[in-house]
C-alpha positions as CSV (number, residue, x, y, z in Angstrom):
1,M,11.5,-33.6,38.5
2,G,12.9,-30.1,38.7
3,A,15.8,-29.4,36.5
4,A,15.1,-25.7,35.8
5,G,16.8,-23.7,38.5
6,F,18.5,-26.9,39.7
7,F,21.7,-25.1,40.3
8,S,20.1,-22.0,41.6
9,T,20.9,-20.6,45.1
10,C,18.4,-21.7,47.7
11,R,16.2,-19.1,49.2
12,P,14.7,-18.8,52.7
13,N,11.5,-20.9,52.9
14,V,8.4,-19.1,54.1
15,F,5.2,-21.1,54.5
16,S,2.0,-19.4,53.5
17,Y,-0.3,-18.2,56.3
18,L,-3.0,-20.5,54.9
19,S,-0.8,-23.6,55.0
20,M,0.3,-23.0,58.5
21,K,-3.3,-22.3,59.6
22,K,-4.3,-25.7,58.2
23,I,-1.4,-27.5,60.0
24,T,-2.2,-25.7,63.3
25,L,-5.9,-26.6,63.0
26,V,-5.3,-30.2,62.3
27,A,-2.7,-30.5,65.1
28,T,-5.1,-28.8,67.6
29,L,-7.8,-31.2,66.6
30,L,-5.5,-34.2,67.1
31,L,-4.6,-33.0,70.6
32,C,-8.2,-32.3,71.6
33,V,-9.3,-35.7,70.4
34,A,-6.4,-37.4,72.3
35,S,-7.0,-35.5,75.5
36,S,-10.7,-36.1,75.6
37,S,-10.6,-39.7,74.6
38,W,-8.6,-41.3,77.5
39,A,-11.7,-41.7,79.7
40,Q,-13.5,-43.7,77.0
41,T,-13.5,-47.5,76.9
42,G,-11.4,-49.1,74.0
43,V,-8.8,-46.3,74.0
44,Q,-5.2,-47.4,73.5
45,A,-1.9,-45.5,72.9
46,G,0.8,-47.1,70.9
47,L,4.1,-46.8,69.0
48,K,4.9,-47.7,65.4
49,A,7.9,-47.9,63.1
50,G,8.7,-49.3,59.7
51,L,9.9,-48.8,56.2
52,T,8.9,-46.2,53.6
53,T,9.5,-46.2,49.8
54,A,8.8,-42.9,48.2
55,V,9.0,-41.0,44.9
56,L,8.2,-37.5,43.7
57,S,5.5,-37.5,41.0
58,G,5.6,-34.7,38.4
59,S,9.4,-34.1,38.3
60,I,10.6,-32.5,35.1
61,N,13.8,-33.2,33.0
62,Q,14.8,-36.2,35.1
63,N,13.9,-39.8,35.8
64,T,12.9,-40.6,39.3
65,K,12.9,-43.9,41.2
66,Y,11.6,-45.0,44.5
67,K,13.9,-44.1,47.5
68,S,13.8,-46.3,50.7
69,G,13.6,-44.8,54.1
70,F,12.0,-45.3,57.5
71,H,9.2,-43.8,59.7
72,V,8.7,-43.8,63.4
73,G,6.1,-42.3,65.7
74,G,3.1,-42.8,68.0
75,M,-0.6,-43.4,67.6
76,L,-3.9,-43.3,69.6
77,R,-6.7,-45.7,68.8
78,V,-10.2,-45.0,69.9
79,R,-12.4,-48.0,69.2
80,P,-16.0,-47.4,70.3
81,S,-17.4,-50.5,68.5
82,R,-16.2,-53.7,67.0
83,V,-16.5,-52.3,63.4
84,F,-15.0,-48.8,63.7
85,A,-12.0,-47.0,65.3
86,F,-10.5,-43.5,65.0
87,Q,-6.7,-43.4,65.0
88,P,-4.7,-40.2,64.9
89,E,-1.0,-40.6,64.5
90,L,2.2,-38.5,64.7
91,T,5.1,-39.8,62.7
92,F,8.5,-38.7,61.4
93,S,8.8,-39.9,57.8
94,Q,11.7,-40.0,55.3
95,Q,10.5,-39.3,51.8
96,G,11.7,-37.9,48.5
97,S,13.1,-39.8,45.5
98,S,16.2,-41.2,43.8
99,N,17.0,-39.2,40.6
100,E,18.7,-39.7,37.3
101,I,19.3,-36.5,35.3
102,P,20.5,-36.7,31.7
103,L,23.3,-34.1,31.1
104,G,24.7,-34.4,27.6
105,P,26.8,-37.5,27.3
106,V,26.5,-38.3,31.1
107,T,23.8,-38.9,33.6
108,L,23.8,-37.4,37.1
109,E,22.6,-39.6,40.0
110,N,21.5,-38.1,43.2
111,K,18.8,-38.2,45.9
112,T,16.1,-35.8,47.1
113,K,15.8,-36.4,50.8
114,L,12.7,-34.9,52.4
115,S,11.8,-35.3,56.1
116,Y,8.2,-34.8,57.2
117,L,6.3,-34.7,60.4
118,N,3.1,-36.5,59.3
119,I,-0.3,-36.2,61.1
120,P,-2.7,-38.7,59.7
121,L,-6.3,-38.9,61.0
122,L,-7.5,-42.3,60.2
123,A,-10.9,-44.1,60.2
124,K,-10.4,-47.8,60.6
125,L,-13.2,-50.1,59.3
126,Y,-12.9,-53.6,60.7
127,L,-13.7,-56.5,58.2
128,S,-13.2,-58.9,61.1
129,E,-12.0,-58.6,64.7
130,A,-8.5,-57.9,63.5
131,V,-8.4,-57.0,59.8
132,N,-9.2,-53.4,58.9
133,L,-9.3,-50.9,56.1
134,Q,-7.7,-47.5,56.9
135,V,-8.6,-44.2,55.2
136,G,-8.2,-40.6,56.1
137,P,-6.5,-37.2,55.5
138,Q,-2.9,-36.4,56.4
139,V,-1.0,-33.2,57.0
140,G,2.7,-33.3,56.5
141,L,4.9,-30.6,58.0
142,L,8.2,-30.3,56.1
143,L,11.1,-30.5,58.5
144,A,14.1,-30.7,56.2
145,A,15.1,-31.2,52.5
146,R,18.5,-32.1,51.1
147,Q,19.9,-32.9,47.6
148,T,22.8,-35.4,47.9
149,G,25.0,-37.0,45.3
150,Q,26.1,-35.8,41.8
151,T,24.9,-32.2,41.1
152,G,27.1,-31.4,38.1
153,Y,29.8,-32.5,35.7
154,Y,33.0,-30.7,34.7
155,S,35.4,-31.3,31.8
156,G,38.6,-29.4,30.9
157,S,42.3,-29.6,30.3
158,G,42.8,-30.7,33.9
159,G,40.5,-33.6,33.6
160,S,36.8,-34.4,34.0
161,G,34.5,-35.8,36.6
162,F,31.3,-35.4,38.6
163,R,30.7,-32.7,41.2
164,T,29.3,-34.3,44.4
165,E,27.5,-32.1,47.0
166,D,25.1,-32.3,49.9
167,L,22.8,-29.2,49.6
168,D,20.1,-27.8,51.8
169,V,17.1,-27.3,49.5
170,K,14.3,-26.8,52.0
171,A,13.4,-23.5,50.3
172,D,12.5,-25.4,47.2
173,Y,9.8,-27.6,48.8
174,K,6.6,-27.1,50.9
175,S,4.5,-28.9,53.5
176,D,1.9,-31.4,52.3
177,V,-1.8,-32.4,52.6
178,G,-2.6,-35.8,51.4
179,L,-4.9,-38.9,51.6
180,C,-4.0,-42.2,53.3
181,L,-5.4,-45.6,52.2
182,G,-4.3,-48.9,53.6
183,L,-4.9,-52.3,55.1
184,G,-4.1,-53.3,58.6
185,V,-4.2,-56.1,61.2
186,D,-4.7,-55.4,65.0
187,L,-4.0,-58.5,67.1
188,K,-5.3,-59.0,70.6
189,S,-1.7,-59.2,71.8
190,G,-1.4,-55.5,70.9
191,L,0.7,-56.0,67.8
192,T,-0.4,-54.2,64.7
193,F,0.7,-54.5,61.1
194,A,-0.2,-52.0,58.3
195,A,0.5,-51.4,54.6
196,R,-0.5,-47.9,53.5
197,V,-0.4,-45.6,50.5
198,N,0.1,-41.9,51.3
199,Y,-1.0,-39.9,48.3
200,G,0.0,-36.3,48.3
201,L,-2.6,-33.8,47.0
202,T,-0.5,-30.6,47.5
203,D,2.0,-29.3,44.9
204,I,5.1,-29.2,47.1
205,N,7.2,-27.4,44.5
206,N,8.3,-24.1,46.0
207,N,11.1,-23.2,43.5
208,E,9.9,-20.1,41.6
209,Q,11.9,-20.8,38.4
210,E,10.5,-24.3,38.2
211,K,7.0,-23.1,38.9
212,Q,7.3,-20.6,36.1
213,L,8.6,-23.3,33.8
214,R,5.7,-25.6,34.7
215,E,3.2,-22.8,34.1
216,A,4.8,-22.0,30.7
217,L,4.7,-25.7,29.7
218,R,1.4,-26.3,31.3
219,I,2.8,-29.1,33.5
220,K,1.2,-30.0,36.8
221,G,2.9,-29.8,40.1
222,L,5.2,-32.0,42.2
223,Y,3.6,-34.5,44.6
224,N,4.6,-36.9,47.3
225,R,3.9,-40.6,46.7
226,V,4.7,-42.9,49.6
227,L,4.3,-46.6,50.4
228,E,4.5,-47.2,54.1
229,F,4.9,-50.6,55.8
230,S,4.7,-50.6,59.6
231,L,4.9,-52.7,62.7
232,G,3.3,-51.3,65.9
233,Y,2.2,-52.0,69.4
234,L,-0.9,-50.8,71.3
235,F,-0.5,-50.7,75.1
236,S,-3.1,-52.0,77.5
237,S,-4.6,-54.1,74.7
238,K,-7.7,-56.1,75.5
């Protein structure tokens, strides 16, 4: 939970060439699979939406709690057999964390609000006609990042109080690569239900001062941890 450099000025965010190359490669793969699969039997397109509850693991000098949000997007299910399906998705997801930062005699309360465009590539293993296990990699492209709420405290002859701000902190964070694991139900009516854990594998901390502090203290990076609960519908269900 980054406190070092917390009040520093945000810098322009520049994604590394390698990260962008990974994102482009996965997105291209997704489009190729989608476009080549429509002619197959058992191919269905659908929409999904639901709740997310997220936290940032590895924050320093602050306590973090899960922050609620939502996700919405589309999916394509290719089911060549009764026991297996491939399901790429494209979803907008609200992530981040709720933060409590000790500051002398007071505690600051604010939220880190991260918005990602997530591209999971899921294998679905069916335990029955409807119930399935879901597992696969996910690329998350960072769209926006904001710090909202109490960012400081002042005290003087004129009084005291909390400083409240809404800051653009996109420069302090990065895109993500993670692993998805969950359980779902696909009904014949087309309705789908899923509960999933999105486990970030990439250190998304892009604040140079915080990275130097982590290195000096031998502290690992900052990671997305997201629980996702969704309701969806597959069109042309059979």
